[in-house]
C-alpha positions in Angstrom: 0.0 0.0 0.0 1.6 3.3 -1.0 1.9 5.9 1.7 -0.3 9.0 1.3 1.2 12.3 0.1 2.6 14.5 2.9 0.3 17.3 4.2 1.2 21.0 4.1 2.9 22.6 7.2 1.0 22.8 10.5 1.1 26.6 10.2 -0.6 26.5 6.8 -3.2 24.0 8.1 -3.9 26.1 11.2 -4.8 29.0 8.8 -7.4 26.9 7.1 -8.8 24.5 9.7 -10.4 24.6 13.1 -10.5 21.3 15.1 -12.7 20.6 18.1 -11.1 17.9 20.2 -14.3 17.3 22.3 -16.6 16.6 19.3 -14.0 15.6 16.6 -15.5 18.3 14.2 -13.2 19.7 11.6 -14.0 23.1 10.0 -12.5 24.4 6.8 -12.5 28.2 6.5 -15.2 28.3 9.2 -17.5 25.7 7.5 -18.1 22.4 9.1 -16.9 19.5 7.0 -19.6 16.7 6.6 -18.8 13.0 6.2 -19.2 11.4 2.7 -21.4 8.3 2.1 -18.8 6.0 3.7 -18.6 8.3 6.8 -15.2 9.8 6.1 -14.5 13.6 6.1 -12.4 15.0 3.3 -11.0 18.5 2.6 -9.9 20.0 -0.7 -6.7 21.9 0.4 -5.7 24.7 -2.1 -2.8 23.7 -4.3 -2.6 20.3 -2.6 -5.9 18.5 -3.4 -8.3 16.3 -1.5 -7.0 14.9 1.8 -8.7 12.8 4.5 -9.8 14.8 7.6 -8.4 12.3 10.1 -4.9 12.8 8.7 -5.3 16.6 8.8 -6.5 16.3 12.5 -3.5 14.1 13.3 -1.1 16.7 12.0 -2.9 19.6 13.7 -2.7 17.8 17.1 0.7 16.2 16.9 2.5 18.6 14.6 3.6 15.9 12.1 2.3 13.6 9.4 1.3 10.1 10.7 4.0 7.5 10.2 1.6 4.9 8.8 -2.2 4.9 8.4 -4.8 6.4 10.7 -7.2 3.9 12.3 -10.5 4.8 13.8 -10.4 2.7 17.0 -14.2 2.2 17.3 -14.5 1.5 13.6 -16.7 4.6 13.0 -15.0 6.8 10.3 -17.1 9.8 11.3 -15.7 9.7 14.9 -12.6 12.0 14.5 -12.0 12.7 18.2 -8.3 12.4 18.7 -8.6 9.7 21.4 -10.4 7.6 18.7 -7.5 7.9 16.2 -4.2 6.0 16.2 -1.3 5.6 13.9 -1.0 1.9 12.9 0.4 -0.4 10.2 -2.0 -1.0 7.2 -2.5 -4.6 8.2 -3.7 -3.6 11.7 -6.1 -1.1 10.2 -7.5 -3.8 7.9 -8.5 -5.8 10.9 -11.2 -3.2 11.6 -13.0 -3.7 8.3 -16.6 -4.7 9.0 -18.2 -7.4 6.9 -21.4 -6.0 5.4 -23.3 -9.1 6.5 -22.4 -8.4 10.1 -23.9 -5.7 12.3 -20.8 -5.2 14.5 -17.1 -5.7 14.0 -15.9 -9.0 15.6 -19.5 -10.3 16.1 -21.1 -13.2 14.4 -24.8 -14.2 14.9 -25.1 -17.9 15.6 -28.7 -19.0 16.1 -30.0 -17.2 19.2 -26.6 -16.0 20.4 -23.8 -13.7 19.2 -20.2 -14.8 19.1 -17.4 -12.4 19.8 -14.0 -13.1 18.2 -10.8 -11.0 18.1 -7.9 -11.8 15.7 -4.5 -10.2 16.5 -1.1 -11.2 15.3 -2.4 -14.4 13.6 -4.0 -15.5 16.9 -7.7 -16.0 17.3 -9.3 -15.1 20.7 -12.8 -16.6 21.0 -14.5 -14.5 23.6 -17.6 -16.7 23.7 -21.3 -16.5 23.1 -23.5 -13.7 24.2 -27.3 -13.2 24.5 -27.3 -10.1 22.2 -25.0 -8.6 19.5 -24.5 -5.5 21.7 -23.1 -7.6 24.5 -20.8 -9.4 22.1 -19.7 -6.1 20.6 -19.0 -4.7 24.1 -16.8 -7.7 24.9 -15.0 -7.4 21.6 -14.2 -3.7 22.2 -13.0 -4.4 25.8 -10.8 -7.2 24.5 -9.3 -5.1 21.8 -8.6 -2.3 24.2 -7.0 -4.8 26.6 -4.8 -6.1 23.8 -3.8 -2.6 22.7 -2.7 -1.8 26.3 -1.1 -5.1 27.4 -0.4 -7.1 24.2 -2.6 -10.0 25.3 -6.3 -10.9 26.0 -7.0 -12.5 29.4 -10.8 -12.7 29.2 -11.9 -16.4 29.1 -14.5 -17.9 26.9 -18.0 -17.3 28.3 -20.0 -20.6 28.3 -23.2 -20.7 26.3 -26.5 -21.2 28.1 -27.9 -22.8 25.0 -27.0 -26.4 24.1 -24.3 -27.0 21.5 -26.3 -29.0 18.9 -23.3 -30.4 17.2 -22.0 -31.9 20.5 -25.5 -33.3 21.3 -25.8 -34.9 17.8 -22.4 -36.5 18.2 -23.4 -37.9 21.6 -26.6 -39.4 20.2 -24.6 -41.0 17.3 -22.2 -42.7 19.8 -25.1 -44.3 21.8 
């Protein structure tokens, strides 16, 4: 993946943009920039061209271009609050892609339950089955945060309260 073009100087960006760290809003010449259909904010910088808002925000806050790619930690490309942005390798950013058949990142619906799974550094962490997709999503987000802070996931698999039909079928066959 080719690296994006460098942004103009921080001084030049500060003349054009206003950034609200509490809301994540980015204004270009006083006008609030709105997300596109995919949820990303872009700005057409004079003599430079179209650039992603999250990269502009990174440079405004940290005073330098990101070293790699900017990842939206919660998977929401419209959430440009600085605490939701991180500079990561492209392969790490690709782990946040949401399958369009899934409602939440890291969550798969299986019958009446929702399974939460985290994949990091070629390891799969099965967080278990949950009653709702929202519970599974919350477990997924907590595990990802733990991994980012400690390099490991300690949460054990939560047992299902529903029977595992494949196990029951195998038991019946053995009788």
